[in-house]
Structure formats: structure tokens, C-alpha cells
C-alpha positions in Angstrom: 65.1 82.6 138.9 62.8 85.3 137.7 65.2 87.4 136.2 66.5 84.4 133.9 63.0 84.5 132.0 61.8 88.2 132.8 62.6 90.6 130.2 60.6 94.0 130.4 62.1 95.5 127.5 63.9 93.6 124.8 65.1 96.4 122.7 68.9 97.0 122.5 68.5 100.8 123.5 66.8 99.3 127.0 70.5 98.3 128.0 68.7 96.1 130.5 71.9 94.1 131.5 70.6 93.3 134.8 68.5 90.7 133.4 70.4 87.5 131.7 67.1 87.1 129.6 67.9 90.7 128.0 71.4 89.4 127.6 70.3 86.1 126.1 67.6 88.2 123.8 64.9 86.1 125.1 61.4 87.8 125.4 58.2 86.0 126.3 55.1 88.2 127.3 53.6 85.3 128.8 56.5 84.6 131.0 56.7 88.1 132.0 53.1 88.1 133.0 53.8 84.9 135.2 56.6 86.4 136.9 54.4 89.3 137.6 51.6 87.3 139.1 53.9 85.2 141.0 55.8 88.2 142.7 52.5 89.8 143.5 50.7 86.8 144.9 50.5 87.4 148.9 49.8 83.9 149.8 53.0 82.1 150.6 52.0 78.7 149.5 50.4 79.8 146.3 53.6 82.0 145.4 55.7 79.1 146.2 53.7 76.9 143.8 53.8 79.5 141.0 57.4 80.2 141.4 57.9 76.4 141.1 55.9 76.1 138.0 58.1 78.8 136.6 61.2 77.1 137.4 59.9 74.1 135.4 58.8 76.1 132.4 62.1 78.1 132.5 64.1 74.8 132.2 61.9 73.5 129.4 61.9 76.8 127.1 63.9 79.6 129.0 67.2 80.9 127.4 69.4 78.9 129.8 69.7 75.3 131.1 70.9 75.5 134.9 73.1 72.2 135.7 74.9 73.4 138.6 74.7 76.0 141.3 77.6 77.4 143.1 77.3 77.9 146.7 79.9 79.4 149.2 79.9 78.7 153.1 81.6 81.3 155.2 82.0 81.1 159.3 83.1 83.9 161.2 83.8 84.7 164.9 83.6 87.8 166.9 87.4 88.1 166.5 87.2 89.2 162.8 86.4 92.5 162.3 85.4 94.5 159.0 84.6 91.2 157.2 83.3 91.8 153.8 82.3 89.0 151.0 84.8 89.4 148.2 85.6 86.1 146.6 88.1 87.5 143.8 90.2 89.7 146.3 92.1 87.2 148.1 94.5 88.5 151.0 92.6 91.6 151.4 89.8 90.3 153.5 91.3 90.1 157.4 91.1 86.6 158.5 91.5 85.2 162.1 93.4 81.8 162.5 91.9 79.8 165.3 94.8 77.4 165.3 93.7 75.0 162.6 94.5 76.5 158.9 96.4 79.1 157.1 95.8 82.8 157.9 95.9 85.8 155.7 96.1 89.3 157.1 96.0 92.4 155.2 
């Protein structure tokens, strides 16, 4: 979540493409400071509260509105070898069929 509002350098020359906030040309020095404060807070409870406040503020004035969050579930067994997470290359990851569903092998 911090990358959605944290933008250390909004200049085009910075090419900070790893920050969604930079790609949206969103720059707020106060939000940057809040992210840095939360990041460096040693107390777990205080840090969680700071991040919670950041999430609420991001939804109010940040560059993006989060409506849905994708999640993936993976189950593997010891018989699966060299498994890697790659959701775009179907059929390239060895999978073991334990009798219930389809099996794709590379």
C-alpha cells in the first residue's frame, strides 16, 4: 500500500516506474513523510495503526481507488518438483494429478 502514495521523485527523469504513484503523477510530500514514519516505527502496534491511517487517507485522496484485490491459492505436495509461481505461462509448470482433476505436464 505505501507504494500507492509514496513517490520520492516525481520528475519524469526519475523513471520511478516501480511506484504506481509516480506513474499516476501523484506527489504529496506529507504522505511521503507519513510512509517513512510508519516504515521506521519500531513498535508493531503503533506501526499497524500508522499503516491503517495511511490506508484510510489513501482511499480519500490517493491516486487510485481500490475496489477489489486479486488473490491466488496454491496447494503443492512433495511429489511436485521445480514448482514456480507463474500465472501467465499455463502448461509450463509441472503439476501432479492426485486423481481428482486435470493434470498438465511440461
